[in-house]
C-alpha positions in Angstrom: -11.0 0.6 -14.9 -8.2 -1.7 -16.0 -7.7 -5.1 -14.5 -4.9 -7.6 -14.1 -5.2 -11.4 -13.8 -4.3 -13.2 -10.6 -5.2 -16.9 -11.0 -8.8 -17.0 -12.1 -9.5 -13.5 -10.7 -9.7 -10.2 -12.6 -8.4 -7.7 -10.0 -8.7 -4.0 -10.5 -5.5 -2.1 -11.3 -6.4 0.4 -8.6 -6.7 -0.9 -5.1 -8.2 1.0 -2.3 -5.9 1.0 0.7 -8.1 1.2 3.9 -5.7 2.3 6.6 -7.5 5.7 6.7 -10.9 4.0 7.0 -10.1 2.4 10.4 -9.5 5.5 12.4 -12.7 5.4 14.4 -11.3 2.7 16.6 -10.1 4.0 19.9 -6.4 5.0 19.9 -5.9 4.0 16.3 -3.5 6.2 14.4 -3.9 6.7 10.7 -4.9 9.9 8.9 -7.3 11.4 11.4 -10.9 10.8 12.2 -13.4 10.0 9.5 -17.2 9.5 9.8 -18.9 6.2 9.1 -21.1 7.9 6.5 -18.0 9.1 4.7 -16.5 5.6 4.8 -19.6 4.2 3.3 -19.5 6.8 0.5 -15.9 6.0 -0.3 -16.5 2.3 -0.4 -19.6 2.6 -2.5 -18.0 5.1 -4.9 -14.9 2.9 -5.3 -16.9 -0.2 -6.1 -19.2 1.7 -8.6 -16.0 3.0 -10.3 -14.8 -0.6 -10.9 -12.5 -1.0 -7.9 -12.9 -4.6 -6.6 -9.5 -4.8 -4.7 -9.3 -3.7 -1.1 -6.1 -3.8 1.0 -6.3 -3.9 4.7 -4.5 -5.2 7.9 -5.6 -6.2 11.4 -3.6 -3.2 12.7 -5.5 -0.7 10.5 -8.0 0.0 13.3 -11.4 -1.5 12.4 -10.9 -1.3 8.6 -11.3 -5.1 8.2 -14.7 -4.9 9.9 -15.7 -1.8 7.9 -15.1 -3.5 4.5 -16.4 -6.9 5.7 -19.7 -5.4 6.8 -20.1 -3.3 3.7 -19.3 -6.0 1.2 -20.5 -9.2 2.8 -23.5 -9.5 0.4 -21.1 -8.9 -2.5 -18.2 -11.1 -1.3 -17.8 -12.9 -4.6 -17.4 -9.6 -6.4 -14.5 -8.2 -4.3 -10.9 -9.2 -3.6 -9.6 -8.7 -0.1 -6.0 -8.5 0.9 -4.8 -8.4 4.5 -1.5 -8.8 6.3 -0.1 -10.9 9.2 2.9 -10.6 11.5 2.3 -7.0 12.8 0.4 -6.9 16.1 1.0 -3.2 16.8 2.9 -0.4 15.1 4.7 0.1 18.4 5.7 -3.6 19.0 8.1 -5.9 17.3 6.9 -8.0 14.4 5.8 -11.5 15.4 5.6 -14.4 13.0 5.1 -17.2 15.5 2.6 -19.7 14.3 0.1 -19.1 17.1 0.1 -15.4 16.4 -0.4 -15.9 12.7 -3.2 -18.4 13.1 -4.9 -16.0 15.6 -4.6 -13.1 13.1 -6.0 -15.2 10.3 -9.0 -16.3 12.4 -9.6 -12.7 13.4 -9.4 -11.5 9.8 -11.9 -14.2 8.6 -14.3 -13.1 11.3 -13.8 -9.3 10.7 -14.1 -9.7 6.9 -17.3 -11.9 7.4 -15.8 -14.5 5.0 -14.7 -18.1 5.1 -11.7 -17.3 2.9 -9.2 -14.5 2.3 -8.1 -13.7 -1.2 -4.6 -12.6 -0.4 -2.6 -12.8 2.8 0.7 -10.9 2.9 3.6 -11.1 5.4 3.9 -7.7 6.9 7.4 -6.3 6.3 9.2 -9.5 7.4 12.8 -9.5 8.6 14.8 -11.7 6.2 16.6 -13.2 9.1 13.5 -14.2 11.1 13.6 -18.0 11.6 9.9 -18.1 12.2 9.1 -17.2 8.6 9.5 -20.7 7.3 6.9 -21.9 9.8 4.6 -19.0 9.0 4.8 -19.9 5.3 4.2 -23.5 6.0 1.0 -22.6 8.0 -0.2 -20.2 5.3 0.4 -22.8 2.6 -1.6 -25.4 4.6 -4.4 -22.9 4.9 -4.2 -22.3 1.2 -4.6 -26.1 0.6 -7.7 -25.8 2.8 -9.1 -23.0 0.6 -9.0 -20.5 3.5 -6.4 -18.5 1.6 -6.2 -18.1 -2.2 -2.8 -16.3 -2.6 0.2 -15.5 -0.4 2.3 -12.4 -0.8 4.7 -10.1 1.0 4.6 -6.5 2.0 8.2 -5.3 1.9 9.8 -2.8 4.2 12.8 -2.7 1.8 12.2 -3.7 -1.8 15.6 -5.4 -2.0 14.5 -7.9 0.7 12.7 -9.8 -2.0 16.0 -11.1 -3.3 16.4 -13.1 -0.2 12.7 -13.8 0.6 12.0 -15.3 -2.8 14.2 -18.3 -1.8 11.7 -19.2 0.9 8.5 -19.4 -1.3 7.1 -18.6 -4.7 5.0 -15.6 -3.6 2.2 -14.5 -5.7 2.5 -10.7 -5.0 4.9 -8.2 -3.5 3.8 -4.9 -2.1 6.3 -2.1 -1.8 6.8 1.7 -1.8 7.1 3.2 -5.3 6.8 6.8 -6.2 8.7 9.6 -8.0 11.1 9.9 -5.0 11.3 6.2 -4.1 12.4 4.2 -7.1 14.2 1.4 -5.3 12.1 -1.3 -6.9 13.5 -0.3 -10.3 16.9 -1.6 -9.3 18.1 -3.7 -12.3 18.9 -6.9 -10.4 15.6 -6.7 -8.4 13.4 -5.9 -11.3 15.0 -8.8 -13.3 14.1 -11.3 -10.5 10.6 -9.9 -10.3 10.0 -10.4 -14.0 11.6 -13.9 -13.9 9.3 -14.9 -11.0 6.2 -13.4 -12.7 5.2 -12.0 -9.3 2.6 -9.3 -9.3 3.8 -5.9 -8.1 1.5 -3.8 -5.8 2.8 -0.3 -5.5 2.0 1.8 -2.4 2.8 5.4 -1.2 2.1 6.7 -4.7 1.4 10.1 -3.2 3.8 9.5 -0.3 1.2 9.7 2.6 -0.7 12.5 0.9 2.3 14.8 0.9 2.7 14.7 -2.9 -0.6 16.6 -3.5 -1.6 20.0 -4.5 -3.5 20.6 -1.2 -0.4 19.7 0.8 2.0 21.7 -1.2 -0.1 24.8 -0.7 0.0 24.6 3.1 1.7 27.5 4.8 2.2 25.5 7.9 2.9 21.8 8.4 0.6 20.7 11.2 -1.1 17.3 12.0 -3.3 16.0 14.7 -1.9 13.4 17.1 -4.1 10.7 15.7 -2.5 11.3 12.2 0.7 9.2 11.8 2.4 12.1 9.9 2.5 13.9 13.3 5.4 11.6 14.2 7.5 12.5 11.2 10.3 15.0 11.5 9.3 18.2 9.8 12.7 18.4 8.2 11.9 15.2 6.3 8.6 16.5 5.1 10.3 19.7 3.9 12.9 17.7 2.1 10.2 15.8 0.3 8.5 19.1 -0.6 11.7 20.6 -1.9 12.2 17.9 -4.5 8.6 17.3 -5.3 8.2 21.0 -6.2 11.1 20.7 -8.6 9.1 17.9 -10.4 5.9 19.9 -10.3 7.5 23.0 -11.9 9.0 20.9 -14.7 5.8 18.9 -15.3 3.4 21.9 -15.2 0.4 19.8 -14.1 -1.2 18.9 -10.8 1.4 16.8 -9.0 -1.0 14.0 -8.3 -1.4 13.4 -12.1 2.4 13.3 -12.5 2.7 10.8 -9.7 0.1 8.4 -11.1 1.4 8.8 -14.6 4.9 8.0 -13.4 3.8 4.7 -11.7 1.8 3.7 -14.8 4.9 4.2 -16.9 6.3 1.0 -15.5 5.3 -2.6 -15.1 3.2 -2.2 -12.0 0.2 -4.5 -11.7 -1.8 -2.5 -9.1 -1.6 1.0 -7.5 -2.8 1.2 -3.9 -4.5 4.5 -3.3 -5.8 6.0 -0.1 -8.8 8.3 0.3 -10.4 10.3 3.0 -13.1 11.6 0.7 -14.5 11.2 -2.8 -12.2 14.0 -4.2 -9.2 11.8 -3.5 -10.7 9.0 -5.5 -11.5 11.3 -8.4 -8.0 12.6 -8.5 -6.6 9.0 -8.7 -9.1 7.7 -11.3 -8.7 10.4 -14.0 -8.4 8.6 -17.3 -5.3 10.5 -18.4 -3.5 9.1 -15.3 -3.1 5.9 -17.3 -1.0 7.6 -20.0 2.7 7.1 -19.6 5.1 10.0 -19.2 7.3 10.9 -22.1 11.0 9.8 -21.9 12.3 13.4 -21.3 10.1 13.8 -18.3 11.0 10.3 -16.9 14.7 11.2 -17.4 14.2 14.5 -15.4 12.4 12.7 -12.6 15.1 10.2 -12.5 17.7 13.0 -12.2 15.7 14.6 -9.3 15.4 11.2 -7.6 19.2 10.8 -7.7 19.7 14.2 -6.2 17.2 13.5 -3.5 18.7 10.1 -2.8 22.0 11.7 -1.8 20.2 13.1 1.3 19.7 10.8 4.2 16.2 9.9 5.2 15.2 11.4 8.5 13.4 8.8 10.6 10.1 9.4 12.4 10.2 10.5 16.1 8.9 7.1 17.1 9.4 3.7 15.5 6.1 3.4 13.6 6.2 1.1 10.5 4.7 3.5 8.0 3.2 1.3 5.3 
């Protein structure tokens, strides 16, 4: 496992995203039900493979409690990141001070810890006047050693250009994959490098759609407690059309190409999801660290431009899919 430096901490390059681990909570929508025994296997296997970075949020079902209970005796050996500002996927974001303070208190309790390593603003609207008060609160909590670092989870990567004027954030989390290369925009990437902010890439496999198992499906069907149920099938087929072009050119399992692609750029951490051990093994293969050759990167860039000329089809309901 490779690591990057954040302050005094060595943080694993691979981060386990835990949305899928919180699906046992009543009415929580993530990636379908998962047993407690499987969750324990995933957490233990991740840790034994060198992953010490775990990304969660209060809206990820009971995932905060799951990782808090599992790691409370090893708290000094793990790095927890959570998010504030989202109280429900079906409600408007809320960055009022009392909501943020309440969420921090709940996260501390859920994580069974007296501090949180990284708190991220959850897809903030750049025009939200509450953000300056939220940042002020988080900065005060940082001075009290209840928070170590402050970051932002971006709905649109370009939002960083405006949000960076509010605070010197330690991290940014954003979508990045073979068919979503917005973070590579020249002006944006220049500012990120200048600010020395750490980049946490999510949706590497695009909600599990960029996988061999999914591409072999004859019928697209999800359970209602799987957030992908709410995506228009036309959008999923559009993704599959272009990801298959990349797969045919690369002539390797698409997961490997996706991980190699992200590791070909200056990305500090890749957030991976897992419903079972096989998903972790696919992500942690040693050859995934090797960069793609220039001719393959050029081809993927070409496919991305072709795909980008198609309009994104929005989900059937307004869920914030991050």
